[in-house]
C-alpha angles and dihedrals in degrees: 000000000000121000098197100257118119124191118202139172113217104229096208095054106016089233116150119218137181107219134197097034089147092053090048091052092048093048092049087065099033095050099028096236109200116244092248091055091049090049093048092049091049092046091050092049091048092049092050093046090053092047091051092047090054089047090227141141086016104063106045115347092081091063094080089058091052092048 
Protein backbone atom coordinates (compact mmCIF):
# COMPACT_ATOMS: atom_id res chain seq x y z
CA UNK A 1 0.00 0.00 0.00
CA UNK A 2 1.34 3.38 -0.93
CA UNK A 3 0.44 6.47 1.05
CA UNK A 4 1.44 9.06 -1.52
CA UNK A 5 4.78 10.20 -0.06
CA UNK A 6 7.89 9.66 -2.16
CA UNK A 7 11.41 10.12 -0.84
CA UNK A 8 14.18 10.78 -3.36
CA UNK A 9 17.82 11.74 -3.42
CA UNK A 10 18.71 14.07 -6.28
CA UNK A 11 21.80 12.50 -7.84
CA UNK A 12 23.29 15.73 -9.13
CA UNK A 13 23.21 17.50 -5.75
CA UNK A 14 22.76 14.76 -3.15
CA UNK A 15 19.76 16.65 -1.76
CA UNK A 16 17.04 14.49 -0.18
CA UNK A 17 13.41 15.48 -0.70
CA UNK A 18 10.01 14.22 0.39
CA UNK A 19 7.66 14.62 -2.58
CA UNK A 20 3.89 14.65 -2.98
CA UNK A 21 3.09 16.31 0.33
CA UNK A 22 0.10 17.99 -1.34
CA UNK A 23 -1.26 14.67 -2.61
CA UNK A 24 -0.78 13.12 0.83
CA UNK A 25 -2.69 16.00 2.48
CA UNK A 26 -5.52 15.74 -0.06
CA UNK A 27 -5.82 11.97 0.34
CA UNK A 28 -5.90 12.25 4.13
CA UNK A 29 -9.20 14.06 3.74
CA UNK A 30 -10.52 12.22 0.67
CA UNK A 31 -9.90 8.73 2.06
CA UNK A 32 -10.21 9.53 5.78
CA UNK A 33 -6.80 8.19 6.75
CA UNK A 34 -6.76 7.45 10.49
CA UNK A 35 -4.34 9.53 12.57
CA UNK A 36 -2.14 6.51 13.32
CA UNK A 37 -1.77 5.76 9.59
CA UNK A 38 -0.84 9.39 8.88
CA UNK A 39 1.71 9.32 11.70
CA UNK A 40 3.21 6.04 10.55
CA UNK A 41 3.49 7.24 6.95
CA UNK A 42 5.15 10.47 8.07
CA UNK A 43 7.53 8.62 10.41
CA UNK A 44 8.49 6.19 7.63
CA UNK A 45 9.14 9.00 5.17
CA UNK A 46 11.21 10.87 7.77
CA UNK A 47 13.21 7.73 8.60
CA UNK A 48 13.93 7.05 4.94
CA UNK A 49 14.88 10.68 4.26
CA UNK A 50 17.37 10.56 7.14
CA UNK A 51 18.77 7.23 5.94
CA UNK A 52 19.23 8.62 2.44
CA UNK A 53 20.87 11.77 3.77
CA UNK A 54 23.39 9.63 5.66
CA UNK A 55 23.87 7.56 2.48
CA UNK A 56 23.57 4.39 4.52
CA UNK A 57 22.42 1.68 4.37
CA UNK A 58 22.14 2.33 0.65
CA UNK A 59 25.75 2.74 -0.46
CA UNK A 60 27.71 -0.04 1.21
CA UNK A 61 25.86 -1.89 3.99
CA UNK A 62 24.01 -4.04 1.46
CA UNK A 63 27.30 -5.60 0.27
CA UNK A 64 27.52 -8.02 3.20
CA UNK A 65 24.15 -9.45 2.19
CA UNK A 66 25.34 -9.99 -1.36
CA UNK A 67 28.55 -11.67 -0.17
